[in-house]
C-alpha positions as MATLAB code, in Angstrom:
seq = 'XXXXXXXXXXXXXXXXXXXXXXXXXXXXXXXXXXXXXXXXXXXXXXXXXXXXXXXXXXXXXXXXXXXXXXXXXXXXXXXXXXXXXXXXXXXXXXXXXXXXXXXXXXXXXXXXXXXXXXXXXXXXXXXXXXXXXXXXXXXXXXXXXXXXXXXXXXXXXXXXXXXXXXXXXXXXXXXXXXXXXXXXXXXXXXXXXXXXXX';
ca = [
      78.958  107.838   36.185;
      76.993  106.246   39.075;
      74.640  109.239   39.188;
      74.129  108.927   35.500;
      73.316  105.311   35.792;
      70.791  106.038   38.538;
      69.113  108.733   36.374;
      68.891  106.380   33.477;
      67.383  103.664   35.638;
      64.831  106.142   37.006;
      63.925  107.296   33.523;
      63.504  103.716   32.379;
      61.197  102.915   35.321;
      59.235  106.036   34.596;
      58.851  105.207   30.960;
      57.791  101.671   31.796;
      55.092  103.022   34.176;
      53.926  105.521   31.524;
      53.609  102.751   28.951;
      51.759  100.511   31.302;
      49.303  103.306   32.306;
      48.742  104.066   28.670;
      47.902  100.428   28.093;
      45.385  100.534   30.859;
      43.801  103.547   29.281;
      43.654  101.928   25.840;
      42.074   98.771   27.333;
      39.502  100.664   29.308;
      36.744  102.227   27.137;
      35.896  105.848   28.068;
      32.437  107.125   28.779;
      32.555  108.830   25.373;
      33.315  105.507   23.661;
      30.585  103.787   25.562;
      28.033  106.451   24.621;
      29.138  106.152   20.923;
      28.037  102.570   20.993;
      24.514  103.601   22.198;
      23.060  105.732   19.437;
      19.657  106.769   18.116;
      18.654  108.872   15.139;
      15.609  109.971   13.156;
      15.242  110.684    9.517;
      13.741  112.865    8.283;
      13.720  115.516   10.996;
      11.633  117.650   10.966;
       8.993  115.196    9.800;
       6.825  117.090    7.350;
       4.695  114.210    6.070;
       3.623  112.655    9.239;
       6.349  109.925    9.662;
       9.984  109.438   10.354;
      12.301  106.403   10.579;
      13.977  105.809   13.933;
      17.271  103.933   13.862;
      19.100  102.787   17.026;
      22.025  100.670   18.255;
      22.726   99.644   21.915;
      25.230   97.614   23.781;
      22.423   95.999   25.689;
      20.566   92.868   24.379;
      17.395   93.964   26.236;
      17.435   97.570   24.942;
      14.131   99.379   24.231;
      13.129  102.611   22.675;
      10.423  104.755   24.246;
       8.707  107.794   22.804;
       7.284  110.766   24.685;
       4.812  113.301   22.878;
       5.025  116.812   24.166;
       6.680  115.870   27.507;
       4.006  113.251   28.446;
       4.755  109.846   29.927;
       6.940  107.685   27.661;
       5.407  104.754   25.878;
       7.160  101.650   24.383;
       8.042  102.238   20.692;
      10.383   99.365   19.810;
      12.718   96.824   21.393;
      15.997   95.114   20.623;
      19.810   95.874   20.638;
      19.441   97.504   17.254;
      17.035   98.183   14.449;
      14.864  100.721   12.619;
      11.201  101.382   12.783;
       8.887  103.900   11.194;
       6.984  106.239   13.392;
       3.935  107.121   11.364;
       2.207  109.138   13.958;
       4.102  112.548   13.770;
       1.733  115.428   13.821;
       2.626  118.985   12.810;
       2.998  121.310   15.780;
       4.098  118.560   18.211;
       7.475  117.242   19.452;
       8.451  113.691   20.048;
      11.354  112.540   22.153;
      12.593  109.010   21.264;
      14.808  107.647   24.036;
      16.955  104.612   24.145;
      17.137  102.594   27.346;
      19.149   99.471   28.401;
      15.878   97.687   29.206;
      12.101   98.004   29.011;
      12.181  100.143   32.158;
      12.254  103.810   30.986;
      14.920  104.961   33.435;
      18.425  106.286   32.700;
      18.318  106.825   29.028;
      21.625  106.211   27.198;
      20.715  108.249   24.081;
      17.783  110.269   22.715;
      16.572  112.274   19.673;
      13.818  114.868   19.453;
      11.651  114.864   16.320;
       9.411  117.868   15.346;
       6.221  117.552   13.346;
       6.315  120.178   10.692;
       3.936  121.525    7.995;
       4.575  119.960    4.530;
       3.253  118.341    1.344;
       4.684  115.682   -0.845;
       3.816  113.463   -3.838;
       4.639  109.749   -4.541;
       5.510  108.659   -7.002;
       7.042  111.771   -8.533;
       7.416  111.785  -11.494;
       4.178  109.924  -12.080;
       4.693  107.747  -15.204;
       1.285  106.015  -14.855;
      -0.547  109.326  -14.704;
      -1.391  109.254  -11.021;
       0.332  110.080   -7.743;
      -0.687  110.275   -4.079;
      -0.543  113.654   -2.413;
       0.218  113.655    1.278;
       0.105  116.666    3.424;
      -0.094  117.876    7.118;
      -0.436  121.259    8.790;
      -1.399  122.816   12.143;
      -4.620  124.336   10.708;
      -7.892  122.350   10.861;
      -9.035  124.565    7.962;
      -6.146  123.746    5.627;
      -6.755  123.119    2.005;
      -4.678  121.768   -0.931;
      -5.102  123.478   -4.382;
      -3.582  122.399   -7.660;
      -2.589  124.481  -10.702;
      -1.634  123.244  -14.056;
       1.235  124.902  -15.997;
       1.022  127.946  -13.805;
      -2.616  128.740  -14.527;
      -5.301  129.455  -11.853;
      -5.577  126.885   -9.107;
      -8.513  124.697   -8.138;
      -9.409  123.019   -4.849;
      -7.978  119.478   -4.553;
      -8.469  118.473   -1.034;
      -9.108  119.836    2.503;
      -8.180  119.018    6.099;
      -5.283  119.529    8.529;
      -3.713  116.274    7.368;
      -4.419  113.671    4.719;
      -3.554  111.688    1.541;
      -5.433  111.806   -1.751;
      -4.797  110.333   -5.102;
      -4.386  112.606   -8.158;
      -5.170  110.447  -11.120;
      -5.105  113.276  -13.719;
      -1.376  113.783  -14.378;
      -1.034  114.239  -18.086;
       2.124  113.989  -20.186;
       4.019  117.285  -20.843;
       2.252  119.260  -18.129;
       3.415  120.510  -14.785;
       1.086  120.237  -11.683;
       1.741  122.367   -8.549;
      -0.049  121.148   -5.412;
       0.012  123.837   -2.788;
      -0.980  123.716    0.861;
      -2.788  126.707    2.458;
      -3.859  127.459    6.036;
      -7.488  128.008    4.847;
      -9.530  128.535    1.729;
      -9.085  132.324    2.340;
      -5.317  132.184    2.381;
      -3.248  133.439   -0.570;
       0.185  132.375    0.701;
       1.150  128.810    0.324;
       2.662  127.031    3.418;
       4.350  124.506    1.226;
       4.060  123.117   -2.380;
       5.237  120.247   -4.570;
       5.423  120.066   -8.415;
       4.511  116.803  -10.069;
       5.134  115.746  -13.599;
       4.424  112.646  -15.554;
];
């Protein structure tokens, strides 16, 4: 009986130690939990129309977000413990690393996200109830052109340039307008396209 009592006492002591240790673990946040509280994200990514929204959250009241283009020296993009800010400088063919730091000194990033500038074309608003919309595009080709076709018929030149925005004020009711981006005026394969209706 005495041996059994000693065993029970030892088990009780061991259980108490285990519970106390578990309490310490529960009270001490892990590195993963700490990292989870320092986050940064980008939307959209890839950025096909020259911009993306950066959203971040940090445990530091002096946090700052820096951006590095194609591996160059980081530049201050935004500051604050949390927030969201539009990066309207994304160029097709380039990459941008947005890094979150505890302070305005770009050392020891706690989180980062890489945004890629991609070829694309878009229309806003779409549908276009007032009969006009703004076409925005970007590509890696300096000779890029945008053509428009109505209801599937032959296309005509609408705009030119590697990147840009132009208003189409001819959107008629009942018709379908396809704006297509090409690498050059000699290209026959569209890089991207968007269909607009009124």
